[in-house]
Legacy VTK file of the C-alpha trace (Angstrom):
# vtk DataFile Version 3.0
C-alpha trace
ASCII
DATASET POLYDATA
POINTS 106 float
-51.308 -71.579 -63.076
-50.829 -71.363 -59.392
-53.864 -69.985 -57.639
-52.554 -66.988 -56.113
-50.887 -66.253 -59.468
-54.471 -66.284 -61.212
-55.852 -64.177 -58.494
-53.318 -61.485 -59.116
-53.503 -61.708 -62.775
-57.195 -61.550 -62.633
-57.314 -58.548 -60.382
-54.620 -57.097 -62.690
-56.802 -57.626 -65.850
-59.508 -56.219 -64.418
-57.614 -53.018 -63.353
-56.283 -52.934 -66.383
-59.294 -53.135 -68.266
-60.925 -50.583 -66.359
-58.354 -47.994 -67.813
-57.692 -46.174 -64.616
-56.343 -46.638 -60.893
-59.021 -48.449 -58.670
-61.592 -46.675 -57.451
-61.720 -46.041 -53.634
-63.985 -48.040 -51.850
-65.901 -47.510 -48.429
-63.821 -47.876 -45.325
-63.422 -51.853 -44.456
-63.683 -52.766 -47.975
-60.859 -54.094 -50.226
-59.322 -51.147 -52.605
-59.175 -53.006 -55.682
-62.713 -52.168 -56.645
-64.425 -51.092 -60.250
-67.742 -50.661 -61.759
-69.784 -53.857 -61.218
-70.541 -54.040 -65.150
-66.760 -53.457 -66.046
-65.793 -56.559 -63.755
-68.683 -58.576 -65.239
-67.810 -57.881 -68.567
-64.248 -58.520 -68.193
-64.735 -61.991 -66.485
-67.260 -62.915 -69.203
-64.681 -62.006 -72.160
-61.336 -63.072 -70.742
-62.490 -66.389 -68.693
-66.024 -67.122 -69.929
-67.133 -66.711 -66.789
-70.567 -65.814 -65.676
-72.786 -65.609 -62.281
-73.564 -69.382 -61.211
-74.781 -68.337 -57.568
-75.060 -65.046 -55.301
-75.980 -64.378 -51.672
-76.986 -61.430 -49.537
-73.890 -60.698 -47.126
-74.778 -58.990 -43.587
-73.205 -55.560 -44.653
-75.804 -55.235 -47.213
-73.564 -56.273 -50.210
-74.499 -59.041 -52.602
-71.688 -61.840 -52.865
-71.446 -63.085 -56.144
-69.632 -66.206 -57.519
-68.752 -66.271 -61.278
-67.502 -69.447 -63.028
-66.561 -71.054 -66.372
-67.268 -74.957 -66.798
-64.974 -74.509 -69.751
-61.900 -72.842 -68.245
-62.775 -74.236 -65.013
-61.991 -70.835 -63.423
-64.050 -68.842 -60.509
-64.317 -65.395 -58.965
-65.953 -64.084 -56.082
-67.147 -60.878 -56.311
-68.670 -58.638 -53.507
-71.183 -55.867 -55.048
-72.215 -52.698 -53.227
-75.636 -51.074 -53.480
-73.875 -48.054 -55.542
-72.393 -50.319 -58.042
-68.897 -50.624 -56.905
-67.908 -54.236 -56.979
-64.452 -55.826 -55.451
-62.858 -58.968 -56.414
-62.532 -60.850 -53.274
-60.956 -64.189 -54.486
-60.151 -66.046 -57.603
-58.792 -69.359 -58.839
-58.840 -72.291 -61.117
-60.398 -75.758 -60.871
-64.046 -75.145 -60.517
-66.002 -77.860 -59.674
-69.762 -77.525 -59.301
-71.686 -79.575 -56.739
-75.108 -80.719 -57.072
-77.259 -79.621 -53.867
-77.865 -82.591 -51.261
-80.314 -82.294 -48.561
-78.967 -81.955 -44.977
-78.897 -85.202 -42.947
-80.025 -83.823 -39.487
-78.190 -86.624 -37.598
-74.973 -85.692 -39.018
LINES 1 107
106 0 1 2 3 4 5 6 7 8 9 10 11 12 13 14 15 16 17 18 19 20 21 22 23 24 25 26 27 28 29 30 31 32 33 34 35 36 37 38 39 40 41 42 43 44 45 46 47 48 49 50 51 52 53 54 55 56 57 58 59 60 61 62 63 64 65 66 67 68 69 70 71 72 73 74 75 76 77 78 79 80 81 82 83 84 85 86 87 88 89 90 91 92 93 94 95 96 97 98 99 100 101 102 103 104 105
């Protein structure tokens, strides 16, 4: 499936699974947001995705990458302190990389 089509299908599935229209996010955030537990549950059930990495964004949100080695799909979610989460991107052909030391000469 084309990456853009997969992202749209993922977001559509998440919206449908939540059973209602998207909740309103804070100004400046994407409008397709739902309760984090619902998003995590749907990603696990439909795509077998689990969190594989995370980081703190400068705006205080937690950025989390979900991925599945079996389905090779991935989803990036931004989680706000209030529990609202927004799907930022999704795609296929996930390839995990082994961490490598950075060569300071490069």
